[in-house]
N, C-alpha and C positions, 0 to 999 in steps of 0.2 A: 506539388502535393507533398506534405510531410509523410514520412514513413511511420507506420504503426508499430515498427520494431524499435525496441529501446535504444536510445542513443546513450552510450556509456562513456565514462572517463574514469581515470584512476584516482582514488582517494586513499588516505591512510587507513589502516585497520582500526586505529583508535577512533577515527571518525565514524566508521561503520558500526562499531560496538555501541555507540551512544544512540538513544532514541532520536529518530530523524523527524524533520519537518520540511517545509518548502524552501528554507534558506539554502544558499550555496556555500556559505563560509561558516562552518561550525566553530564555536569558541567556548565549548563547555569543558569544565574540569570534573572528573568523576571522583567524588569523595570516598573515603573509606567505608562509609555506611551506604554507598550506592546512590546518594543524592548528587545533584548537579549544582555547580557554582560557575559564575561567569569568569572568564580569563581574558581581560582586556588586551593582554600581550599578543593574543592570537589575531587581534584585529589591527595591529600596527600595519602600516602600508607595506612595509617590506616583508611582512609575514604572510600576507594573503597570496595564495597560489590559485590562479584562475582555473576552474574546472574545465573550461573550454578554451577557445581562442578568441579573445576580444577583438582581434584585428581581422577576423575572417569575414565579417559582414553577412553571416548566414541568416540573421534574424532570429535564431534560436536563443531562448533565454539563457541557456548554459554558456553561450558565447557573449553574453552581455558584458559591459565594462566592469572592471574590478573597482569596487568602491575605494575611496580615499577618505581618511579621517573618520572611519566608521566606528560606531559604538557597539559593544557587545550587549545584546538585549535578549530577553527571554521570549521564546516563541509561544504562541497561544495554545497550539495543539499538543505538542509533546512535552513541553516544559524544558526542552533543551535550549541552549543559547546560540545565537547566530549574529554575525557582524552585519549591521545595517539592515536587518530584517524589518518588516512592517511593524511599527510601534517603537522603533529605536529613535532616540533623539537625533536631530540633524539641524544643519543650517542651510545646506544646499543639496541639490539632487545627488551630487557626487558622493555624499556621505551614505547613500542608501544602496543596498544590493538590488539593483534594478528598481522599478517603482519611482516615486517622486517624493520630494520633501515639501510638506505643506503644514503650516502652522507649527514649525519646529519639530515635526514628527514624520518619520518615513511612512509613506502610505502605499497601498496596493496589496493588502492582504486579501484573504478569501472573502468573497462576496462584494468586494469593492467595485462599484460601477466603472466601466472602462470603455474606451474606444480604440485602444491600441495595446499591444503587449508591453510596450515600454512603461505603461502605467501600473503594471503588476509587479509585485515583489518576488525576488528570488526566482524559483522555477515555475511560477504560476503564469498561465496564459490567459489572454483575453480572446484570442482568435481560435477558430476551429482547425481541423487537420488540413484544410485547404488554405489556411492563412487568412480566412475571412472573418469579419466581425459580425455576429448575429445581433438582431435587435434586442435591446435590453441586456447586453452582455455584461458579465461580471467576471472578475478574476477568479479562475477556478470554478466558474459556473457550469451548468449543464451545456454540453457541446464544446467546451473548451479543450484544447489539446492538452494532454497530460502524460504522454508516453515518452518522456525524456527525463533522465535523472543522472546526476553524478554519483549517486549512491547505490544504484542497482548493481547486482552481481552479474558480470558479463558471462559467467558460466552457469548462472542459476536458471532454473526452470521458470516458466510463467507463474506458477503457483508460488514460488519462493520470492519472486520480485513483485508479486501482486500488491502486498501491503506498502511497498515503497511508492509506487505510482499512485496509490489511492490517496496519499497525503496531499496530492496536488489538486484535489477536488473537494468542493464544499460538501458534496453529497457523500464523500468518503468512498467513492467507487470510480475507478478509472477502467473503462472497458478494455479488456485485454485484446479483443479482436478489432475494436473500433478505434482505440487510441484517443478517445475523448471522454470527458466526464459524463457518466450515465447515472441513472437511478436503478438500484437493485429491484428485481421483480420479487414481490412479497405476497403473492396469492396464486392459488391453483388456477391454471389456464392462462396466466400472464405470458406475454411473448418473451422468449429468451433466445430466439434465433440469432440475435445480433452478437451474442457472447455465450454460447451454450455451456461452457465449463464453469462460468463464474456469475452469470446473471442472477440465477435463483438463489435465495437465501432461506429464510424461514417464513412459513405461512403466517401472516399477521392474525388470522382468525383462530388458528388452532395451535400455533407454536411448533408445528411439525416441520421437519427438515424437508426442503424442496429440492428437486433435481430437474434438469431439463430433458424432456423426452419428446422427440418429434417437433421441436421448436416451441414447446409450451411447458411451463412449470407444472410439475406433478409431485405428489407426496412421494418422498424417497422410500423405496421398499426396504423392509427389515433385512439386514445381512444374514445369509445362511452359509453353511459350509460349501454348498454348490457355487454360490456367488463368489465366495472367497477364492475358490479354486479358479473360477473364471477370471477373476482379477489378476491372480498370480500368473495365469497362463498368458494373458496378453492385454489386460485392461490398462489403458493409458493413464487413467487417473490413479490407479493403484501403483503404477510405476513411479508416478511423481511423488506421492506421499502415502504412507500407511494410515495416517491420521489427518484430521483437519489441520489447517495451517498453524493454528495457535496451540496445538496440543503435541504431546510427545508420547510415543508408543512405549509401553513397558509390559512385562509379563505379569499375569495374574496368578498368585499362588493358589494352587489347588484347582485352577480352571484351565480349560483347553482353549484359551484365547488370550488376547492382550487388551490392556486398557489404553485409552487415549486420555492423558492427563494434561490439564492446563497448569503447567508449572509456574506460570507467571502470576497466577492469582491464588487459587486454593487447591492444594495438592490432593485434597479429599474429593474434589469434584472430578469424576472420571466416568468413563463408560466403556463397555466392551464394544469394539468396533468391528471385529471379525473373529472367526473361529478357525481352528486348524482343520485339516482334512479329516473327514469322518465324524465331525461334530457340527451341530447347528445351534443357532441362538434360540433360547427359550425365553420369551418375554415375561412369563409368569415368575420364573425364578431369577431372571436377569443373569443367566449363566449359559455356558456352552454345554450342551448335552450330546451324548452319542447319537448319531443318526443311524437308526436301525436299517434304513434303506440304502445306506452307503455301502 
C-alpha cells in the first residue's frame, strides 16, 4: 500500500517559483514581464536531473525513467513548460516524461484512459493508493493516487502543499487524508468525513462557505471575537493559516481586524476574516465593532 504522506525530493528554488503542473522536468524561463517562455536547453539529456531514482524499481512515477531527446512543451493547466510532457512532439516513448508516444505526440495527460501507471504522463497515476486499476480508470481520474510530488515543500503544512497535489487530479482535488483524487463536497449535508479539513468548499446553491462539522458539510459560521480568541488559543486551522490559502492577511486601516486579500488577482477583492480581542464582526457594516459583552 502506498503511503498517503507526501513523497518529496529536492528541486531548485527557481523551479518552485514557477507555476507548477504534473510534469517532472520544468523548462520554463521567466521573462521580465512575468510571462513564461520555453527553454529547450533545460531538456538536453545531460541537463535533466531525475527527481527520484529511476533504478529503484519502486513503481512510483517520481522514479520513472528520465526521458531522452525530450522537447520542451507547454502544459495545459498552468501554462508552464515541461520536458516531454503530454502534448510534446516525440518519435519514441523515451522522448516522453513517462506516458507513451503515439502519433508523434506524448500521451497520458489528465483524463487519458489507462490500464497502467506507465501510460500516464509525469506525476499522474492510473492506479489507486493500493496500486490497483479501477474499471474505467483515467490518468488523474477519481480514485487515482495523487499524494506524490517533487515540488511539495517537505517542511510545509498540508494546507501549504494542498495546491501542489491538486494538480495531479482532473477534479482539481487530491484528498489530503485519502491520498487519491476526490471530488469536493459542494452542498450542505454532503459527506466530508473522508477529509474533514479540505473536503468542503462552497455551497453550490447559495454560494456560502462550507465547513465540515460532525462528518457533514455545514454553512460556516460568521467569525466573531470569541471565535477568533478560540482559534488563537488552540485552533489547528488558525495555526496553519490566518487566511484562506490563496489570500494574504493585512491590516485594515481604521478597523480592529485584518483583511484577506487575493494578491494574485484583484487587490481590491478582500474580506475581514477575523477581529481582535474585544471586537466582533458586524455583517451590516462589514466591520469589526466593540463587543460590549467582552
